[in-house]
Residue, then its C-alpha position, 0 to 999 in steps of 0.5 A: m500500500s502506497v504512502e498516499v493510500i495509507k494517508i487517505e485511509k487514515e484521514f478518511k477513517s478518522l473523519l468517520k470515527q468522529n461521527l460513529q459510536e466506537e462499536e459501530f466504527n469497529l464493526w462496519v468501518n475498521p474492517l474496510i480496506i481502501m484501495a488506491p484511487q482510480g481516476e475520480e473513484l475511491t474503492l472501499a473493499c468490504p470483507n464480504s457481501f453482507h458487509l457491503s450490502f449493509l454499508k450501502n444501505n445504511y452509511f452510503g450518504m455519510l461515507q460520501n459526505k466525509l469523502k468530499e471533506l477530503d476531496e470533492k472530486l472523489k466518488l465512492k465505489f464498493t467491492v468485496l475483498s477476496s483472497a485473490n483480488l477485489s471484484p465488484l459485487p452484483a446488486p441483489s435482485l430486489r435492489q435491481q427491481s427497485l432501481p428504475l423507480l429511483q428516477n421518478f424519486k429524484g429529490l424526494n429522498l424516498n428510501p427504495r427499501f421502504i415499499f409495501d412488499r417489504f412491510v410486515s403486517g400484523q395485529s399491531n399495524e394491520f389497519a394502518f397498512a391497509a389504509a396506507r395501501a388503499l390510499a396509495e392505490g386510489k381505492q375508496i377509503f372515504s377520505n383523502t387524508l391519513f394520520i398515522a401515530s406511533s412511537t419511534g421505530l414502529g414503521k410509520t416512516h416505512l409506510t409513509q414512504a411506501i405510499g409515495h413509491q406506490f402512488l408514483c407507480h400508479a401515476p408516474q407524473s404525479r407531484i409529491a412532496y415528502l418532508t418533515a414538519e421541521d422541513f416545512t417550517n424551515q422552508m416557510i422561514s426561508g421563503l419569508r426571508s428571501n421574499r419568495i413566500e408565494a413560490f413556497k405556497d405554490r409548491f404545496r398548495r398548487d403543485c402538489d398531488l400528494l403531501l407526505l408530512e412527518e413528525i407533526q409534533f414538531l409544530v408545537g409552539k410554532d403558531k405561524t407555521q400552524d396557520e400556514l399549514s392550515y391554509t395549505l391543507d384547506a387548499l389541498m383538501d378542496s382540490g381533492k389532493k391526498i395527504v398523509f401525516t405522521s406523529n408520535c401520538p394522535p392530534h388531540e394528544i399533542d399539547g400546543l397545537k391550535p384547535q383549527l389545525i387539530s380539526r384538519l388533522c383529524s378530518g380523515i382516517t386516524t390510525a395507530i401502530t402499536p408494538p408488534d406481538h411475538s409472531t409479527r416480530i418473528r415474521i419481521l426477522q424472517k422477511y429481512c433474512q429472505a430479502e438479504d438471502i441470510n439463512i438463520a435457524p428458526e430457534v435463533l429467530e425465536f430467541l431474538a423475537q423473544e429477547a429483543y425490544d419490540d422497537i422494530r429498529r432495535l429488533h433489526s439492529a439485533l439481527v444485523g449485529v448477530v449476522a455481522k459478528s458471525s460473518l466477521t468472526g467465522r462463528d456459526i449463528d446460534i443462540k449462544l452467539a445471539n445472546e452475546v450480541l444482545c448483551n453487548m448491545m444492551l438490547r435484551l429485555k430485563r424481566v421486570s414488570p412495570q408494577a414492580i418498578m412503580a412499587e420500588v420507586a414509590q417506596s424509595y421516595g416515601l410514596d404509595s404506588k397510587d400516588l404515581s398514577g394519581k392526579s397530583r402535579r406536585r414536584q414531590i410526585t411528578k419527579p418520581r413519576n417521571l423517573a418510574m416512567f423512564l425506568c419502565r421504558k428502559h427495562t420493559d417492553v410496555s409501549y408509551a400508550g400502555l404506560g399512559k394507562l398505567f400512570g393515568r396519563n396520555h401518550a404525549t405526557v408519558i413521552y414528555g416525562v421520559e424525555q425530562i429524565e433523559r435531559n436531566l441525566s447529564l445535568d444532575s448527577k443526583i438523578s443518575q445516582e437515584i436511578h442506579y440505586i433503584e435499579q440495584r434494588l430491582g436487580l437490574s444493575 
């Protein structure tokens, strides 16, 4: 390896290390071999095809951006390292089928993997899936608007983007806007500052056949943006256009939204996605294995479905970790390997009930368990209540909605309480000590 290539590899990996956790870096970046640039191409040699596939699907944008920081002219190329040479890996058939669609999605940032055929439907998301597909295909669902509510990592973004893919398949010339509420706000502010607010309005009110707007909760406290969105929704609804919203909870549970906006958000179908049950988790794992041509014994998938969190992203992360460790170490994929990965990634569920956590927190603060689910808003009770909700999310598989029922609170209030503790953990060492004490009492640390 030449001095130039060694320097490029060192600088490139150094930049990547700043943006990745140590475990991520060691697992996905460190094994890469960087080849001498050929013209304007820099080749990253991966240890195997699975590694290559995962890098391209999850880290490509970051890798390319970091490479531009070294040399704006260089572009990435991926290959698989063999004992004899480096040879390009043909793209899997699933991705080959998806590639032609990407021409229609220029500028939309739609993930080609987020299509209906890759979404696993079960009891927890059956209605959301059916409504999304019907709306995308122009079927009669008695409404042109759909609101999908769920906690993070349960598939609402997958469904939203799948609608965009399917909509363009049926009507290739359609005009689609896919963005978050934060993007909408930023574009509106930019339009105001540059005296191009009319162009902003035209884009969403007149030049849009399908609006996909994610993370509506971001609009809390942004009154002017809420007003503008309300006018935009009126224009789209009057024109018979289709609209899809997502949020971490239903509209009426988002404190800080104006009544007129809530009314518009609730004017169509509102559906929730809850955590998948055990059988759905197994089918999610099977679907991923099938798509990536990975062969894993049923008992290992059963173990992962039983022990990993019901957040689909974490479930996927657990499977990827198992496959990666097997691939990089040469070990067979079995329950022992899966258990090691789950323990290292801290994805395994602790077997403790939310009721036990509530009882221990209440006792530690000199309260009764009923106080934590009562109506009192005194700080002497709200802090232990928030801490109990935080511990329940950390150590059980109960959803935000389920915790809302246990604590007598709505979905949004539980999220707020958990986030309060998360924010204060780095600011107040006393809270960390209290949490550690309670976890010790529960046998969780």
